[in-house]
Kinemage of the C-alpha trace (Angstrom):
@kinemage 1
@onewidth
@group {chain A} dominant
@subgroup {mainchain}
@vectorlist {calphas} color= white
{ca met a 1} P -87.305 42.293 -55.336
{ca ala a 2} L -84.339 43.868 -53.559
{ca lys a 3} L -84.387 41.132 -50.906
{ca lys a 4} L -84.334 38.431 -53.603
{ca ile a 5} L -81.345 40.090 -55.321
{ca ile a 6} L -79.467 40.367 -52.019
{ca lys a 7} L -80.276 36.725 -51.233
{ca arg a 8} L -78.965 35.575 -54.617
{ca val a 9} L -75.792 37.636 -54.199
{ca val a 10} L -75.196 36.191 -50.734
{ca ile a 11} L -75.785 32.645 -51.995
{ca gly a 12} L -73.452 33.295 -54.930
{ca ile a 13} L -70.737 34.580 -52.613
{ca leu a 14} L -71.118 31.603 -50.282
{ca cys a 15} L -70.953 29.180 -53.205
{ca ala a 16} L -67.824 30.889 -54.521
{ca ile a 17} L -66.195 30.672 -51.083
{ca leu a 18} L -67.133 26.987 -50.826
{ca ile a 19} L -65.741 26.189 -54.275
{ca phe a 20} L -62.548 28.125 -53.564
{ca gly a 21} L -62.187 26.320 -50.243
{ca leu a 22} L -62.651 22.925 -51.879
{ca val a 23} L -60.050 23.773 -54.525
{ca ile a 24} L -57.538 24.816 -51.855
{ca leu a 25} L -58.320 21.716 -49.791
{ca gly a 26} L -57.830 19.548 -52.861
{ca gln a 27} L -54.462 21.147 -53.546
{ca ile a 28} L -53.346 20.639 -49.952
{ca leu a 29} L -54.431 16.991 -49.979
{ca tyr a 30} L -52.578 16.486 -53.273
{ca ile a 31} L -49.372 17.855 -51.756
{ca leu a 32} L -49.646 15.852 -48.567
{ca asn a 33} L -50.552 12.603 -50.357
{ca cys a 34} L -48.056 13.013 -53.203
{ca ser a 35} L -44.988 11.849 -51.278
{ca lys a 36} L -45.041 8.155 -50.376
{ca ala a 37} L -42.836 6.806 -47.602
{ca ile a 38} L -39.540 5.327 -48.773
{ca gly a 39} L -37.711 4.815 -45.496
{ca ser a 40} L -33.960 4.930 -45.014
{ca arg a 41} L -31.191 2.789 -43.574
{ca leu a 42} L -29.808 5.964 -42.012
{ca ser a 43} L -30.435 7.230 -38.501
{ca phe a 44} L -29.368 10.641 -37.283
{ca ser a 45} L -28.690 12.734 -34.218
{ca arg a 46} L -29.051 16.504 -34.433
{ca glu a 47} L -27.374 16.892 -31.044
{ca asn a 48} L -24.244 15.028 -32.159
{ca asn a 49} L -24.323 16.035 -35.841
{ca ile a 50} L -24.171 12.382 -36.861
{ca ile a 51} L -25.809 10.437 -39.699
{ca ser a 52} L -25.312 6.726 -39.028
{ca val a 53} L -25.467 3.564 -41.117
{ca lys a 54} L -24.732 0.087 -39.761
{ca asp a 55} L -23.509 -1.533 -42.957
{ca asn a 56} L -21.010 -1.039 -45.781
{ca glu a 57} L -23.535 -0.615 -48.568
{ca asp a 58} L -23.646 2.433 -50.821
{ca ile a 59} L -25.325 5.550 -49.430
{ca arg a 60} L -27.607 7.289 -51.930
{ca ile a 61} L -27.850 11.057 -51.514
{ca leu a 62} L -30.246 12.903 -53.827
{ca gln a 63} L -29.674 16.582 -54.598
{ca leu a 64} L -32.772 18.564 -55.564
{ca ser a 65} L -32.440 22.233 -56.470
{ca asp a 66} L -34.516 25.346 -57.099
{ca thr a 67} L -37.891 23.804 -56.312
{ca gln a 68} L -39.129 27.402 -55.899
{ca ile a 69} L -42.428 26.619 -54.253
{ca thr a 70} L -44.820 29.571 -54.205
{ca ala a 71} L -48.640 29.781 -54.221
{ca leu a 72} L -50.407 26.419 -54.044
{ca gly a 73} L -51.801 26.231 -57.550
{ca asp a 74} L -48.585 27.360 -59.230
{ca ser a 75} L -46.536 24.734 -57.395
{ca leu a 76} L -48.532 21.528 -57.896
{ca lys a 77} L -46.461 20.465 -60.914
{ca ala a 78} L -43.290 21.162 -58.937
{ca phe a 79} L -44.400 18.767 -56.192
{ca gly a 80} L -45.143 16.180 -58.866
{ca val a 81} L -41.629 16.514 -60.350
{ca ile a 82} L -40.071 16.288 -56.896
{ca asn a 83} L -42.002 13.126 -56.090
{ca arg a 84} L -41.243 11.384 -59.377
{ca thr a 85} L -37.544 12.167 -58.915
{ca val a 86} L -37.487 10.874 -55.340
{ca gln a 87} L -39.406 7.703 -56.193
{ca lys a 88} L -37.059 7.002 -59.107
{ca ala a 89} L -33.850 7.672 -57.121
{ca lys a 90} L -34.851 5.842 -53.905
{ca pro a 91} L -32.396 7.918 -51.826
{ca asp a 92} L -31.267 7.449 -48.237
{ca leu a 93} L -30.933 11.227 -47.814
{ca ile a 94} L -32.235 14.276 -49.711
{ca val a 95} L -30.371 17.609 -49.927
{ca leu a 96} L -32.103 20.763 -51.204
{ca thr a 97} L -29.583 23.270 -52.563
{ca gly a 98} L -31.534 26.489 -52.173
{ca asp a 99} L -34.347 28.515 -53.697
{ca asn a 100} L -36.639 26.032 -52.026
{ca leu a 101} L -39.307 28.754 -51.919
{ca met a 102} L -40.199 31.852 -53.925
{ca asn a 103} L -41.426 35.354 -53.309
{ca asp a 104} L -45.094 34.582 -52.535
{ca ser a 105} L -44.392 31.720 -50.133
{ca thr a 106} L -46.036 31.914 -46.726
{ca lys a 107} L -45.645 30.084 -43.417
{ca met a 108} L -48.575 27.842 -44.380
{ca met a 109} L -46.835 26.887 -47.642
{ca leu a 110} L -43.540 26.127 -45.906
{ca arg a 111} L -45.310 23.979 -43.318
{ca his a 112} L -46.859 21.952 -46.164
{ca tyr a 113} L -43.392 21.707 -47.747
{ca val a 114} L -41.896 20.318 -44.534
{ca arg a 115} L -44.748 17.800 -44.118
{ca phe a 116} L -44.290 16.770 -47.759
{ca phe a 117} L -40.599 15.874 -47.290
{ca asp a 118} L -41.136 14.369 -43.841
{ca ala a 119} L -43.652 11.963 -45.410
{ca tyr a 120} L -40.777 10.133 -47.174
{ca lys a 121} L -39.492 9.157 -43.709
{ca ile a 122} L -35.888 9.744 -44.696
{ca pro a 123} L -33.547 12.511 -43.493
{ca trp a 124} L -33.455 15.653 -45.613
{ca ala a 125} L -31.318 18.787 -45.423
{ca pro a 126} L -32.043 22.202 -46.981
{ca val a 127} L -29.787 25.205 -47.528
{ca met a 128} L -30.989 28.710 -48.327
{ca gly a 129} L -31.032 30.391 -51.741
{ca asn a 130} L -31.486 34.015 -52.762
{ca his a 131} L -35.244 33.589 -53.322
{ca asp a 132} L -35.649 32.136 -49.837
{ca tyr a 133} L -34.695 35.585 -48.570
{ca gln a 134} L -37.568 37.176 -50.527
{ca thr a 135} L -40.608 35.352 -49.150
{ca lys a 136} L -43.424 36.630 -46.926
{ca met a 137} L -41.614 35.198 -43.889
{ca thr a 138} L -38.648 36.321 -41.866
{ca met a 139} L -35.589 34.100 -42.013
{ca glu a 140} L -36.050 33.336 -38.317
{ca glu a 141} L -39.561 32.041 -39.055
{ca gln a 142} L -38.244 29.827 -41.839
{ca cys a 143} L -35.534 28.397 -39.572
{ca glu a 144} L -38.100 27.584 -36.900
{ca ile a 145} L -40.368 25.774 -39.364
{ca tyr a 146} L -37.523 23.758 -40.905
{ca glu a 147} L -36.229 22.812 -37.463
{ca ser a 148} L -39.710 21.523 -36.570
{ca gly a 149} L -39.484 18.795 -39.239
{ca lys a 150} L -39.215 15.302 -37.789
{ca tyr a 151} L -36.704 14.167 -40.428
{ca cys a 152} L -35.256 17.595 -41.311
{ca leu a 153} L -31.551 17.997 -40.460
{ca phe a 154} L -31.568 21.789 -40.767
{ca gln a 155} L -29.809 23.884 -38.118
{ca lys a 156} L -29.767 27.664 -38.069
{ca gly a 157} L -26.052 27.879 -37.264
{ca thr a 158} L -24.018 30.693 -35.747
{ca val a 159} L -22.797 32.850 -38.658
{ca thr a 160} L -24.035 36.439 -38.274
{ca asp a 161} L -27.052 37.341 -40.470
{ca ser a 162} L -26.807 33.963 -42.217
{ca tyr a 163} L -29.161 31.015 -41.882
{ca gly a 164} L -28.349 27.341 -42.242
{ca asn a 165} L -24.608 26.848 -41.779
{ca tyr a 166} L -24.272 23.371 -40.291
{ca tyr a 167} L -22.638 19.985 -40.808
{ca tyr a 168} L -23.137 16.264 -40.244
{ca asn a 169} L -20.615 13.445 -40.129
{ca ile a 170} L -21.512 10.167 -41.803
{ca ser a 171} L -20.726 7.251 -39.506
{ca arg a 172} L -20.346 3.656 -40.725
{ca asn a 173} L -20.473 1.005 -38.035
{ca gly a 174} L -19.587 3.603 -35.411
{ca asn a 175} L -16.688 5.231 -37.307
{ca asn a 176} L -16.967 8.664 -38.924
{ca val a 177} L -15.944 8.345 -42.569
{ca tyr a 178} L -17.279 11.419 -44.396
{ca ser a 179} L -18.646 14.891 -43.693
{ca leu a 180} L -21.476 16.861 -45.268
{ca ile a 181} L -21.070 20.638 -44.970
{ca phe a 182} L -24.093 22.907 -45.564
{ca met a 183} L -23.576 26.640 -46.148
{ca asp a 184} L -25.754 29.681 -46.785
{ca asp a 185} L -24.161 31.752 -49.563
{ca ala a 186} L -27.444 33.322 -50.708
{ca val a 187} L -26.406 36.859 -49.732
{ca ala a 188} L -22.610 36.708 -49.502
{ca leu a 189} L -19.682 34.591 -48.387
{ca thr a 190} L -18.045 36.689 -45.704
{ca asp a 191} L -14.857 36.205 -43.698
{ca glu a 192} L -17.069 34.751 -40.975
{ca his a 193} L -18.381 32.084 -43.373
{ca ile a 194} L -14.846 31.148 -44.392
{ca asp a 195} L -13.694 31.005 -40.769
{ca trp a 196} L -16.732 28.860 -39.894
{ca tyr a 197} L -15.902 26.439 -42.716
{ca ala a 198} L -12.235 26.178 -41.637
{ca asp a 199} L -13.150 25.782 -37.957
{ca thr a 200} L -15.666 23.062 -38.838
{ca ile a 201} L -13.159 21.056 -40.896
{ca asn a 202} L -10.512 21.447 -38.172
{ca ser a 203} L -12.935 20.477 -35.408
{ca ile a 204} L -14.003 17.346 -37.282
{ca ala a 205} L -10.356 16.429 -37.910
{ca ser a 206} L -9.477 16.969 -34.245
{ca ser a 207} L -12.322 14.709 -33.109
{ca asn a 208} L -11.487 11.949 -35.586
{ca gly a 209} L -7.703 12.089 -35.614
{ca glu a 210} L -7.589 12.916 -39.320
{ca val a 211} L -9.137 15.202 -41.935
{ca leu a 212} L -12.294 13.540 -43.218
{ca pro a 213} L -13.283 13.822 -46.874
{ca ser a 214} L -16.394 15.948 -47.372
{ca trp a 215} L -18.891 17.486 -49.749
{ca thr a 216} L -20.016 21.100 -49.371
{ca phe a 217} L -23.524 22.142 -50.398
{ca phe a 218} L -24.687 25.728 -51.049
{ca his a 219} L -26.797 27.613 -53.585
{ca ile a 220} L -24.868 30.087 -55.764
{ca pro a 221} L -21.851 28.689 -57.665
{ca leu a 222} L -18.413 30.142 -57.023
{ca val a 223} L -16.463 31.996 -59.706
{ca glu a 224} L -14.257 28.898 -59.902
{ca thr a 225} L -17.195 27.195 -61.621
{ca tyr a 226} L -16.602 29.626 -64.506
{ca tyr a 227} L -12.862 28.934 -64.465
{ca ala a 228} L -13.455 25.184 -64.312
{ca tyr a 229} L -15.773 25.108 -67.303
{ca tyr a 230} L -13.590 27.151 -69.642
{ca tyr a 231} L -10.381 25.436 -68.514
{ca ala a 232} L -11.962 22.051 -69.275
{ca glu a 233} L -13.309 23.320 -72.607
{ca asp a 234} L -9.967 24.864 -73.641
{ca his a 235} L -7.994 21.733 -72.710
{ca gly a 236} L -10.415 19.128 -74.072
{ca leu a 237} L -11.207 17.732 -70.620
{ca glu a 238} L -14.378 15.867 -69.741
{ca ile a 239} L -17.465 17.967 -69.052
{ca asp a 240} L -20.459 15.972 -67.864
{ca gly a 241} L -23.702 17.805 -68.625
{ca glu a 242} L -24.378 21.086 -70.399
{ca lys a 243} L -23.935 24.831 -70.150
{ca arg a 244} L -27.129 26.377 -71.531
{ca glu a 245} L -26.909 29.823 -69.913
{ca gly a 246} L -24.397 32.208 -68.417
{ca ile a 247} L -22.742 31.198 -65.158
{ca ala a 248} L -24.268 33.444 -62.463
{ca phe a 249} L -21.514 33.023 -59.900
{ca gln a 250} L -21.219 34.437 -56.391
{ca trp a 251} L -19.878 38.017 -56.523
{ca asp a 252} L -19.405 38.443 -52.765
{ca asp a 253} L -16.931 35.731 -51.814
{ca glu a 254} L -14.027 36.147 -49.430
{ca gly a 255} L -12.233 33.088 -50.750
{ca leu a 256} L -14.156 29.878 -50.078
{ca phe a 257} L -12.479 27.900 -52.864
{ca asp a 258} L -9.009 28.955 -51.712
{ca lys a 259} L -9.882 27.693 -48.232
{ca val a 260} L -11.299 24.452 -49.658
{ca glu a 261} L -8.046 23.909 -51.558
{ca glu a 262} L -5.976 24.721 -48.463
{ca met a 263} L -7.914 22.439 -46.085
{ca gly a 264} L -7.873 19.425 -48.413
{ca ser a 265} L -11.172 18.001 -47.161
{ca thr a 266} L -13.932 18.883 -49.610
{ca lys a 267} L -13.982 16.675 -52.702
{ca ala a 268} L -17.082 18.201 -54.313
{ca leu a 269} L -18.799 21.589 -54.274
{ca ile a 270} L -22.512 21.086 -54.980
{ca tyr a 271} L -24.941 23.903 -55.853
{ca gly a 272} L -27.821 25.090 -58.056
{ca his a 273} L -29.069 28.629 -58.891
{ca asp a 274} L -28.754 28.459 -62.711
{ca his a 275} L -31.776 26.470 -63.856
{ca ile a 276} L -30.552 25.195 -67.214
{ca asn a 277} L -26.867 24.648 -66.473
{ca ser a 278} L -26.188 21.054 -65.493
{ca phe a 279} L -22.467 20.540 -66.070
{ca ile a 280} L -20.017 18.850 -63.724
{ca cys a 281} L -16.255 19.111 -64.164
{ca asp a 282} L -13.083 18.871 -62.090
{ca tyr a 283} L -11.018 21.863 -61.008
{ca lys a 284} L -7.825 21.621 -58.974
{ca gly a 285} L -8.845 18.288 -57.515
{ca val a 286} L -12.403 19.369 -56.605
{ca lys a 287} L -15.521 18.269 -58.483
{ca met a 288} L -17.682 21.303 -59.365
{ca cys a 289} L -21.291 20.114 -59.510
{ca tyr a 290} L -24.350 21.922 -60.798
{ca gly a 291} L -27.617 20.421 -59.651
{ca ile a 292} L -30.623 19.890 -61.867
{ca lys a 293} L -33.646 22.173 -61.657
{ca thr a 294} L -36.430 20.333 -59.832
{ca gly a 295} L -39.906 21.562 -60.704
{ca arg a 296} L -41.820 23.601 -63.236
{ca thr a 297} L -41.723 26.997 -61.545
{ca ser a 298} L -39.776 30.050 -62.721
{ca tyr a 299} L -37.808 29.264 -65.929
{ca tyr a 300} L -36.702 25.750 -66.923
{ca asp a 301} L -36.093 23.395 -69.835
{ca glu a 302} L -38.444 20.425 -70.079
{ca asn a 303} L -35.610 17.943 -70.644
{ca ile a 304} L -33.566 19.127 -67.638
{ca gln a 305} L -35.864 18.243 -64.766
{ca gly a 306} L -34.995 15.985 -61.856
{ca gly a 307} L -31.968 15.718 -59.583
{ca asn a 308} L -28.426 14.444 -59.069
{ca leu a 309} L -27.909 11.173 -57.197
{ca phe a 310} L -24.572 11.071 -55.366
{ca val a 311} L -23.631 7.509 -54.452
{ca leu a 312} L -21.088 7.289 -51.625
{ca lys a 313} L -19.229 3.957 -51.725
{ca ser a 314} L -17.891 2.040 -48.737
{ca asp a 315} L -14.335 3.100 -49.666
{ca ser a 316} L -15.425 6.803 -49.633
{ca thr a 317} L -15.212 7.190 -53.406
{ca phe a 318} L -18.390 8.397 -55.104
{ca thr a 319} L -20.272 8.567 -58.359
{ca val a 320} L -22.885 11.005 -59.676
{ca glu a 321} L -25.940 9.774 -61.557
{ca arg a 322} L -28.435 12.073 -63.307
{ca ile a 323} L -32.083 11.405 -62.502
{ca phe a 324} L -34.276 12.894 -65.233
{ca val a 325} L -38.073 12.785 -65.115
């Protein structure tokens, strides 16, 4: 009798393991098969920090934010939202503005994440958010995995205790016309960050004979986002999108906006962090741009899901289109 009971228990355990394994395998296959190749007109060189296009057509750059991928089962809907947004936008480049992962994320999950975005066969560029610092990986491990992506533009950068400060110039027909600046403000914006930003803009200008227009991507909005919103509201200026929660701006900032204003390069500051704020407004000649929460993890509103599509024109002007799914 005892042997029969033990046998049944063992069989039950083995069946449970098999079922669990099949569920996990199914989830992995869903993630890996969810993203369908789009392809891009853009080529890139990590060594030269160049994104190249050989024509004068519009360049479509999709911002996704706060995907907050965690355990497999909890994140399947998030991958679905990401894919529907990408397929609808048909971008040439994807930028992820932080909180790509969440607290329970592991190296296995991040590797799946990288394979997922690589499957689109278009360049993509992540920055770090505060939740990316709270995973089950070290930041060094995350950098290594991102840098392993075939189409991932990520570079660790040189700012002390900060991960993912890098830039790329957009080149049309061999001429650099625009710059994309990526910064890690997930912990703080120190003097070293500000110096890195200024040195980068100056270096690009020195190489090209003029200051190039640029966009700067990071995760946590600056306090000037708060000023911009209430100035626009008080003066009846245009506000595109909505403010549905408090503005959780960066408290530790040694003056990034002041440096942006001084350098005269960056035309738009682009970020996420607040999941149900989506407004865009101008402030002192700079467009302040909240992203749209991408994925049903953490908190969200059903009707604010998707991304922002930045369309860079041949004359270096740009538009912003909301992609809702």
